[in-house]
C-alpha positions as CSV (number, residue, x, y, z in Angstrom):
1,X,-24.4,60.6,31.6
2,X,-25.5,63.2,28.9
3,X,-27.9,66.1,30.6
4,X,-31.1,64.7,28.9
5,X,-30.4,61.1,30.5
6,X,-29.9,62.5,33.7
7,X,-33.2,64.6,33.3
8,X,-34.7,61.4,32.7
9,X,-33.5,59.9,35.8
10,X,-34.3,62.8,38.0
11,X,-37.8,62.7,36.3
12,X,-38.2,59.2,36.8
13,X,-36.7,59.3,40.4
14,X,-39.4,61.9,41.2
15,X,-42.5,60.0,39.9
16,X,-41.6,57.4,42.7
17,X,-41.2,59.2,45.5
18,X,-43.5,62.1,45.1
19,X,-46.0,60.5,47.1
20,X,-44.1,60.4,49.8
21,X,-42.6,63.9,49.7
22,X,-45.5,66.0,47.6
23,X,-46.7,67.8,50.7
24,X,-49.3,65.5,51.7
25,X,-49.2,64.4,55.5
26,X,-49.2,60.1,55.3
27,X,-51.5,58.9,58.4
28,X,-49.8,55.7,60.0
29,X,-49.1,53.0,57.9
30,X,-49.8,54.5,54.7
31,X,-46.5,55.2,54.0
32,X,-45.9,51.2,54.0
33,X,-48.6,50.8,51.8
34,X,-47.6,53.1,49.0
35,X,-44.3,52.1,49.3
36,X,-45.8,48.3,48.7
37,X,-48.0,49.5,45.9
38,X,-44.8,51.2,44.3
39,X,-43.0,48.3,44.3
40,X,-45.7,46.2,42.6
41,X,-45.5,48.3,39.7
42,X,-43.1,47.3,36.4
43,X,-41.6,50.5,36.0
44,X,-39.5,51.6,32.4
45,X,-36.6,52.6,34.8
46,X,-34.0,55.0,32.5
47,X,-30.7,53.6,31.5
48,X,-31.3,50.0,32.7
49,X,-32.4,46.9,32.2
50,X,-34.6,46.4,35.1
51,X,-38.5,46.9,35.5
52,X,-38.9,46.7,38.8
53,X,-38.4,48.4,42.4
54,X,-38.2,45.8,45.2
55,X,-38.5,46.3,48.7
56,X,-35.0,45.3,49.5
57,X,-34.3,48.2,47.2
58,X,-36.3,50.7,49.5
59,X,-32.8,52.1,50.5
60,X,-32.3,53.6,47.3
61,X,-35.6,55.4,47.3
62,X,-34.8,56.6,50.8
63,X,-35.9,54.5,54.0
64,X,-35.5,58.0,56.0
65,X,-39.1,58.5,54.3
66,X,-41.2,55.5,56.2
67,X,-40.0,56.8,59.8
């Protein structure tokens, strides 16, 4: 993977997790709602033929964020 590709992947990942780790304290139930909302989006996932994040893939985003 080239440096440009690594940056594209890093920016994509940050774009998804930013709502969870962006410094704002989420109230009870807001984390689950945010995750569900993000899973409904169609994404242009770098270096992948996929275009969606599904709830079963939440572990890739870090389910620790939901606890």
